C-alpha positions as CSV (number, residue, x, y, z in Angstrom):
1,X,-62.8,38.0,29.3
2,X,-62.4,36.2,25.8
3,X,-64.1,37.5,22.8
4,X,-66.1,35.0,20.8
5,X,-67.5,36.2,17.3
6,X,-70.3,34.1,16.0
7,X,-71.1,34.4,12.5
8,X,-74.4,33.0,11.0
9,X,-77.1,34.3,8.6
10,X,-79.9,32.9,10.7
11,X,-80.9,35.3,13.2
12,X,-82.3,32.9,15.8
13,X,-79.2,30.7,15.7
14,X,-77.3,33.8,16.6
15,X,-79.5,34.7,19.3
16,X,-79.5,30.9,20.9
17,X,-75.7,30.5,20.6
18,X,-75.1,34.0,22.0
19,X,-77.4,33.2,24.9
20,X,-75.5,29.8,25.6
21,X,-72.2,31.9,26.0
22,X,-73.6,35.0,27.6
23,X,-71.7,35.7,31.0
24,X,-68.7,33.2,30.3
25,X,-67.4,35.3,27.1
26,X,-67.9,38.7,25.5
27,X,-69.9,37.8,22.3
28,X,-69.9,39.6,19.0
29,X,-72.5,38.7,16.2
30,X,-72.2,38.9,12.4
31,X,-75.2,37.7,10.2
32,X,-72.7,37.8,7.1
33,X,-69.1,36.8,6.2
34,X,-68.6,40.5,5.0
35,X,-69.5,41.9,8.4
36,X,-67.6,39.3,10.1
37,X,-64.4,40.4,8.3
38,X,-65.0,43.9,9.2
39,X,-65.5,43.0,12.9
40,X,-62.4,41.1,12.7
41,X,-60.2,43.7,11.7
42,X,-61.8,46.3,14.2
43,X,-61.8,44.2,17.3
44,X,-59.8,40.8,16.4
45,X,-61.7,38.1,18.4
46,X,-60.0,35.4,20.3
47,X,-62.2,32.5,18.3
48,X,-64.7,32.6,15.7
49,X,-67.9,30.2,15.3
50,X,-68.3,30.4,11.6
51,X,-71.5,29.1,9.6
52,X,-70.4,27.4,6.5
53,X,-73.6,27.9,4.2
54,X,-74.3,31.7,4.0
55,X,-75.4,33.8,1.2
56,X,-72.9,36.4,-0.7
57,X,-69.7,34.8,1.2
58,X,-69.8,31.1,2.6
59,X,-67.7,30.0,5.5
60,X,-65.0,28.7,3.1
61,X,-64.6,32.2,1.5
62,X,-64.3,33.8,5.1
63,X,-61.7,31.6,6.2
64,X,-59.8,32.0,3.1
65,X,-59.4,35.7,3.6
66,X,-58.8,35.3,7.1
67,X,-55.9,32.9,6.5
68,X,-54.4,35.5,3.8
69,X,-54.5,38.3,6.4
70,X,-51.3,38.1,8.9
71,X,-53.1,40.0,11.4
72,X,-56.1,37.6,11.4
73,X,-54.5,34.1,10.3
74,X,-54.2,32.8,13.7
75,X,-57.5,33.5,15.1
76,X,-58.9,29.9,15.7
77,X,-62.2,29.0,13.8
78,X,-64.7,26.6,14.6
79,X,-67.0,25.8,11.5
80,X,-70.8,25.5,12.6
81,X,-73.0,23.6,10.0
82,X,-76.1,21.6,9.7
83,X,-74.4,19.1,7.3
84,X,-73.3,15.7,8.4
85,X,-71.5,15.1,5.3
86,X,-67.9,13.7,6.0
87,X,-66.6,15.5,2.7
88,X,-67.6,18.7,4.2
89,X,-66.1,18.2,7.6
90,X,-62.8,17.2,5.7
91,X,-62.9,20.1,3.3
92,X,-63.6,22.3,6.7
93,X,-60.5,21.0,8.5
94,X,-58.3,21.3,5.2
95,X,-59.3,25.0,5.1
96,X,-57.6,25.7,8.3
97,X,-60.4,25.6,10.8
98,X,-59.7,24.1,14.1
99,X,-62.9,22.2,14.7
100,X,-66.3,21.2,13.1
101,X,-69.4,21.3,15.1
102,X,-72.8,20.1,13.7
103,X,-76.0,22.2,14.5
104,X,-78.2,22.2,16.3
105,X,-75.5,23.0,18.9
106,X,-75.4,21.4,22.3
107,X,-74.2,23.8,24.9
108,X,-71.9,21.8,26.9
109,X,-70.2,20.5,23.8
110,X,-69.8,24.0,22.5
111,X,-68.3,25.2,25.6
112,X,-66.0,22.3,26.0
113,X,-64.7,23.0,22.3
114,X,-64.3,26.5,22.7
115,X,-62.2,26.1,25.9
116,X,-60.0,23.6,24.4
117,X,-59.2,25.8,21.5
118,X,-58.6,28.9,23.5
119,X,-56.3,26.9,25.7
120,X,-54.4,25.6,22.7
121,X,-54.0,29.0,21.3
122,X,-52.9,30.5,24.4
123,X,-50.4,27.7,24.6
124,X,-49.4,28.3,20.9
125,X,-48.9,31.9,21.5
126,X,-47.0,31.6,24.6
127,X,-44.5,29.1,22.8
128,X,-44.3,31.2,19.8
129,X,-43.4,34.3,21.9
130,X,-40.6,32.6,23.7
131,X,-39.2,31.3,20.3
132,X,-39.4,35.0,19.1
133,X,-37.7,36.2,22.3
134,X,-35.0,33.7,21.9
135,X,-34.3,34.6,18.3
136,X,-34.5,38.4,18.7
137,X,-32.0,38.1,21.8
138,X,-29.7,36.0,19.6
139,X,-30.1,38.4,16.7
140,X,-29.6,41.5,19.0
141,X,-26.7,40.0,20.7
142,X,-24.8,39.1,17.6
143,X,-25.5,42.6,16.2
144,X,-24.3,44.1,19.5
145,X,-21.2,42.0,19.4
146,X,-20.4,43.4,15.9
147,X,-21.0,47.0,16.9
148,X,-19.1,46.7,20.1
149,X,-15.8,46.4,18.0
150,X,-16.2,50.1,18.3
151,X,-16.6,50.5,22.2
152,X,-18.7,53.6,21.7
153,X,-21.5,52.2,19.5
154,X,-22.7,49.0,21.4
155,X,-26.0,50.3,22.2
156,X,-26.6,51.7,18.8
157,X,-28.6,48.6,17.6
158,X,-31.1,49.0,20.5
159,X,-31.6,52.8,20.1
160,X,-32.1,52.6,16.5
161,X,-34.6,49.8,16.9
162,X,-36.5,52.0,19.2
163,X,-36.5,55.0,16.9
164,X,-37.7,52.9,14.0
165,X,-40.6,51.8,16.1
166,X,-41.5,55.2,17.1
167,X,-41.1,56.5,13.4
168,X,-43.1,53.6,12.1
169,X,-46.1,54.0,14.6
170,X,-46.2,57.8,13.9
171,X,-46.5,57.0,10.1
172,X,-49.2,54.5,10.9
173,X,-51.2,57.1,13.1
174,X,-51.0,59.5,10.1
175,X,-52.3,56.9,8.0
176,X,-49.1,56.9,5.7
177,X,-47.9,54.0,3.6
178,X,-50.8,52.2,4.4
179,X,-50.6,49.3,2.0
180,X,-47.1,48.4,3.6
181,X,-47.2,49.7,7.0
182,X,-49.7,47.7,9.3
183,X,-48.9,46.8,12.8
184,X,-47.7,43.0,11.9
185,X,-45.3,44.2,9.4
186,X,-44.0,47.0,11.5
187,X,-43.2,44.6,14.4
188,X,-41.2,42.3,12.0
189,X,-39.3,45.5,10.8
190,X,-38.5,46.4,14.2
191,X,-37.3,42.9,14.9
192,X,-35.1,43.2,11.9
193,X,-33.7,46.5,12.8
194,X,-30.9,45.4,15.0
195,X,-29.3,43.5,12.1
196,X,-28.8,46.6,9.7
197,X,-25.1,46.8,10.0
198,X,-24.4,43.1,10.2
199,X,-22.3,43.6,7.1
200,X,-19.6,45.5,9.1
201,X,-18.5,41.8,10.1
202,X,-16.5,41.9,6.8
203,X,-14.7,45.2,7.2
204,X,-11.4,45.2,8.9
205,X,-10.6,47.0,12.1
206,X,-8.1,49.1,10.5
207,X,-10.9,51.0,8.5
208,X,-13.8,50.3,10.9
209,X,-11.9,52.0,14.0
210,X,-9.7,54.4,12.1
211,X,-9.6,57.7,14.2
212,X,-9.6,60.1,11.3
213,X,-11.3,60.7,8.0
214,X,-11.4,57.6,5.6
215,X,-9.8,58.3,2.2
216,X,-11.5,57.4,-1.1
217,X,-10.5,53.8,-1.0
218,X,-11.1,53.0,2.5
219,X,-14.6,54.7,2.2
220,X,-15.3,52.3,-0.8
221,X,-14.5,49.4,1.2
222,X,-16.6,50.6,4.0
223,X,-19.5,51.1,1.8
224,X,-19.3,47.5,1.0
225,X,-21.0,46.6,4.2
226,X,-24.5,47.3,3.1
227,X,-24.2,44.7,0.3
228,X,-22.4,42.3,2.3
229,X,-25.0,42.4,5.0
230,X,-28.0,42.0,2.4
231,X,-26.3,39.0,1.1
232,X,-25.6,37.5,4.5
233,X,-29.4,38.0,5.7
234,X,-30.7,36.9,2.2
235,X,-28.9,33.5,2.7
236,X,-30.2,33.3,6.3
237,X,-33.8,34.0,5.2
238,X,-33.5,31.4,2.4
239,X,-32.4,28.8,5.1
240,X,-35.1,29.8,7.5
241,X,-38.1,31.3,5.4
242,X,-40.3,30.9,8.5
243,X,-38.4,33.7,10.2
244,X,-40.3,36.4,8.3
245,X,-38.5,39.3,10.0
246,X,-35.3,38.3,8.0
247,X,-36.9,39.3,4.9
248,X,-36.9,42.7,6.2
249,X,-33.3,42.3,7.7
250,X,-31.9,41.8,4.3
251,X,-33.9,44.7,2.8
252,X,-32.8,47.2,5.7
253,X,-29.0,46.0,5.5
254,X,-29.1,46.4,1.8
255,X,-30.9,49.9,1.4
256,X,-30.3,51.9,4.9
257,X,-27.5,53.8,3.0
258,X,-29.5,54.5,-0.4
259,X,-30.6,58.4,-0.5
260,X,-33.8,59.9,-1.6
261,X,-32.1,61.8,-4.5
262,X,-30.5,58.4,-5.4
263,X,-26.8,59.3,-4.7
264,X,-26.6,56.7,-2.0
265,X,-25.2,53.0,-2.0
266,X,-25.1,50.2,-2.8
267,X,-27.5,50.3,-5.7
268,X,-28.1,54.1,-6.2
269,X,-31.8,53.7,-5.7
270,X,-34.0,57.0,-5.3
271,X,-37.5,58.0,-4.1
272,X,-40.0,55.2,-3.6
273,X,-37.7,52.7,-5.1
274,X,-36.0,52.5,-1.9
275,X,-37.7,49.8,0.3
276,X,-39.8,51.7,2.9
277,X,-38.0,49.8,5.7
278,X,-34.7,51.1,4.3
279,X,-36.1,54.7,4.5
280,X,-37.2,54.6,7.8
281,X,-33.9,53.0,9.0
282,X,-31.9,55.7,7.3
283,X,-33.4,58.3,9.5
284,X,-33.1,56.5,12.5
285,X,-29.5,55.3,11.9
286,X,-28.1,59.0,10.9
287,X,-29.9,60.5,13.9
288,X,-28.0,58.1,16.4
289,X,-25.0,57.9,14.6
290,X,-24.9,62.1,14.8
291,X,-25.7,61.8,18.5
292,X,-23.2,59.2,19.5
293,X,-19.5,59.6,20.2
294,X,-17.5,57.7,17.6
295,X,-13.7,57.3,17.2
296,X,-13.4,59.9,14.7
297,X,-15.5,62.7,16.3
298,X,-17.6,63.8,19.4
299,X,-21.5,63.2,19.4
300,X,-23.6,66.1,18.6
301,X,-26.5,67.8,20.5
302,X,-30.0,66.7,19.9
303,X,-31.0,70.0,18.1
304,X,-28.2,69.9,15.8
305,X,-28.7,66.4,14.9
306,X,-32.6,67.1,14.3
307,X,-31.4,70.3,12.1
308,X,-29.3,68.0,10.1
309,X,-32.2,65.5,9.7
310,X,-34.3,68.3,8.7
311,X,-31.7,69.8,6.2
312,X,-31.7,66.3,4.5
313,X,-35.5,66.0,3.6
314,X,-36.0,65.6,0.0
315,X,-32.3,64.9,-0.7
316,X,-30.9,62.1,1.6
317,X,-34.2,61.3,3.4
318,X,-37.9,60.6,2.3
319,X,-39.7,64.0,3.2
320,X,-42.6,62.3,4.7
321,X,-40.6,60.3,7.1
322,X,-38.4,63.5,8.1
323,X,-41.7,65.2,8.9
324,X,-42.8,62.3,11.1
325,X,-39.3,62.4,12.6
326,X,-39.8,66.0,13.4
327,X,-43.3,65.2,15.2
328,X,-41.7,62.7,17.6
329,X,-38.3,64.2,17.9
330,X,-39.0,65.3,21.6
331,X,-39.9,61.7,22.5
332,X,-36.4,60.5,20.9
333,X,-34.5,62.9,22.9
334,X,-32.1,60.9,25.2
335,X,-32.8,61.2,29.0
336,X,-29.4,62.7,29.4
337,X,-29.9,65.5,27.3
338,X,-33.4,66.6,28.4
């Protein structure tokens, strides 16, 4: 059942509209804009009926805050007001509201408008999901194509994305990095993760597939893939700014080989100066690289790989991310090694 949030400072109007919608929808009530925002963060309703004239925070101020929050900005809003002023109606629609209904509200009109906008939102969400799936499929396939130049690493991009998601959710559960790590942002990071090694497209097979140890000059060339990947993805993001995941893809590609102690590359960043997405990917990427068979060595056991990650805490890796890794390491364990 769809959830409708009704926001009005008039208790009698809240009760009236709630009674009109009872049985058809799950209804939540808020008598102030501040309470409405709190409910939205907790419950994320499917549609909001929002009064304009309210004390403390009016409807325009509420919708402005909703539109600035990436978790809430897609919730359809229908303004309710006793005003019949056309200027108010125009302002309401310009603010991002889907519709405008004058009070007193007639039930059949209200239900019709609600159903219209719920159907439209559902169609919009389905269309956006189709586009997202297509975009992700193309990006992942391209990344796998690059990885498959080494026949043993074709699934690396899939596994590291899964590990990234698991680590990110564990950090969120612990309340860590709360300013950066909210679910919509984590989802963008996970979508971006498969592109972390896209810069390898510029590295020759002679170096990428060398069966032995790279010498200093070869390793210097190999290290360039991080900066090259960041540059490629930065150009892509500038061409397609609506594809927000590319913003994280650029950060991850450019920073997943940085080290907590500042001895990484390409910029020698240290500590929290390394983007959070790059610090998470560093752990996911190294773990999978240790476990995987490569042209120059055989894969290690899960326990040995975990020990190496643990040993790198505070030098190679962010200690808080290593602690999160240790809490979820049994969930990461590949099925063939259980």
